[in-house]
Structure formats: C-alpha cells, structure tokens
DRENLO-9276 format. One line per field, with one value per residue (C-alpha): chain; x, z, y; residue number from 1. Coordinates in pm, 1 decimal, padded with zeros to 6 digits. Layout:
DRENLO-9276
chain c(A ...);
c1 c(X ...);
c3 c(Z ...);
c2 c(Y ...);
resi c(NUM ...);
end
This chain:
DRENLO-9276
chain c(A A A A A A A A A A A A A A A A A A A A A A A A A A A A A A A A A A A A A A A A A A A A A A A A A A A A A A A A A A A A A A A A A A A A A A A A A A A A A A A A A A A A A A A A A A A A A A A A A A A A A A A A A A);
c1 c(-01535.2 -01715.0 -01873.3 -02208.1 -02310.5 -02417.1 -02100.0 -01853.0 -01728.7 -01638.1 -01428.2 -01097.9 -00921.1 -01017.7 -01079.4 -01178.7 -00983.2 -01069.7 -01101.1 -01187.0 -01499.7 -01497.7 -01821.4 -01783.0 -02025.5 -01834.8 -01506.9 -01618.9 -01426.1 -01595.9 -01413.0 -01578.1 -01497.5 -01511.3 -01328.2 -01117.0 -01045.9 -00867.9 -00884.8 -00711.7 -00867.9 -00760.7 -00927.2 -00852.3 -00851.4 -01003.9 -00695.6 -00724.0 -00411.4 -00418.6 -00470.7 -00528.4 -00694.9 -00833.4 -01164.1 -01118.0 -01416.0 -01503.5 -01770.4 -01925.2 -02238.0 -02497.7 -02586.1 -02225.1 -02245.7 -02230.6 -02546.9 -02528.7 -02278.2 -02318.4 -02145.0 -01861.0 -01747.5 -01393.0 -01267.2 -00910.9 -00793.1 -00456.2 -00305.1 00026.9 00050.4 00014.0 -00308.2 -00472.8 -00758.3 -01053.4 -01365.2 -01690.7 -01838.4 -02125.8 -02296.9 -02475.2 -02700.2 -02862.9 -03135.5 -02892.6 -02738.9 -02431.7 -02319.9 -02060.4 -01877.7 -01726.3 -01423.3 -01194.8 -00839.3 -00748.0);
c3 c(-15409.0 -15343.7 -15650.8 -15553.1 -15904.1 -15949.8 -16139.4 -15913.4 -15763.5 -16110.2 -16207.6 -16364.4 -16189.9 -15848.4 -15776.6 -16102.2 -16376.6 -16719.2 -16803.8 -17115.7 -17100.1 -17350.2 -17422.9 -17405.5 -17695.0 -17943.9 -17787.0 -17872.6 -17652.0 -17460.6 -17248.5 -16908.9 -16606.6 -16246.1 -15919.2 -15883.2 -15539.0 -15438.8 -15060.1 -14876.0 -14586.2 -14367.3 -14238.3 -14134.0 -14330.1 -14216.7 -13999.3 -13837.1 -14015.0 -14111.0 -14479.6 -14674.1 -15002.1 -15191.3 -15351.9 -15667.0 -15735.7 -15984.3 -15899.1 -16193.8 -16316.1 -16415.5 -16722.0 -16845.5 -16859.6 -17232.7 -17399.8 -17369.9 -17083.4 -16838.8 -16606.5 -16766.3 -16971.3 -16911.0 -16774.0 -16848.1 -16578.1 -16561.1 -16220.1 -16152.5 -16527.6 -16616.4 -16777.0 -16563.9 -16697.3 -16473.0 -16529.1 -16424.5 -16184.5 -16030.5 -16121.4 -15825.4 -15950.9 -15705.9 -15737.5 -15750.6 -16095.5 -15935.1 -15993.8 -15808.5 -16019.9 -15831.0 -16030.5 -16061.9 -16180.6 -16489.4);
c2 c(04653.5 04326.6 04168.6 04014.6 03909.0 03546.6 03463.0 03649.1 03322.7 03195.1 03497.6 03387.3 03674.6 03540.5 03172.3 03007.4 02835.5 02705.1 02338.2 02138.6 01921.9 01634.5 01453.7 01075.4 01035.4 01250.7 01374.2 01728.4 01978.3 02261.2 02517.8 02565.0 02779.1 02665.1 02613.4 02297.8 02153.7 01835.7 01824.3 01543.5 01362.6 01073.4 00766.4 00413.3 00089.2 -00240.8 -00310.7 00034.2 00159.8 00528.0 00606.4 00924.9 01001.5 01298.1 01388.0 01598.6 01825.2 02098.0 02355.2 02538.9 02711.1 02452.8 02657.7 02616.1 02236.1 02155.3 02028.8 01652.1 01675.6 01390.4 01151.6 00949.3 01252.2 01377.8 01706.0 01819.1 02058.4 02234.3 02157.9 02331.2 02400.5 02030.1 01904.9 01636.4 01422.6 01342.2 01133.3 01300.9 01045.0 01244.4 01571.3 01731.0 02011.9 02249.2 02510.7 02805.6 02732.9 02575.7 02218.0 02016.0 01757.6 01466.5 01354.3 01052.5 01101.5 00899.7);
resi c(1 2 3 4 5 6 7 8 9 10 11 12 13 14 15 16 17 18 19 20 21 22 23 24 25 26 27 28 29 30 31 32 33 34 35 36 37 38 39 40 41 42 43 44 45 46 47 48 49 50 51 52 53 54 55 56 57 58 59 60 61 62 63 64 65 66 67 68 69 70 71 72 73 74 75 76 77 78 79 80 81 82 83 84 85 86 87 88 89 90 91 92 93 94 95 96 97 98 99 100 101 102 103 104 105 106);
end
C-alpha cells in the first residue's frame, strides 16, 4: 500500500535515516530524521582537465529543524555505519514543510 501522508518520504523504514543536529551556539544535540544524499558530478578545471566532486545534502521536514537551528550548525550523519560530521552551509526552506540542507564535510 502506498503511503501518501506528508511524512511518508521521511519514514525510517524506507528512505530516511536519523542524524544529530548540534547547535553552534550551545552544542545541544537534537535527533532529526531526513534523507541524506551525496551525489557526485564532474566538471572541468581552468585548464580543462576533468575533475569530480560531490554535494552532500540532507532533506528533512522544516518543522523538525531545532529551535535556533541555523547555518553553521553541524549535522552528524551515519554513513556506512561511520559517523560523518557536516557543516550546514545553506538551509533552503520551501512552502511544503520540506527543507534542503546543503552541507560541507568537516
């Protein structure tokens, strides 16, 4: 049966995972749920040599962002069972209660 509820995409049994959001101002930890992606893409440098990089992102419900949560906070995400720390560089909120966090690996 297809789950069409607003939070179906963030179900831990399907696509989502838990992460720990730490506020830069206090280091208080908050457990959040979302979908982590780290897609690779290629391009060319100034000498036209091929290069590749990735853009780590975390998609989550806007209402789950901790009070006081903002850019420059950290997100600790388990990747292949190893905790990876990321800096929240950009928070893109939309009108559907979904936010895309653009991350930078630390």
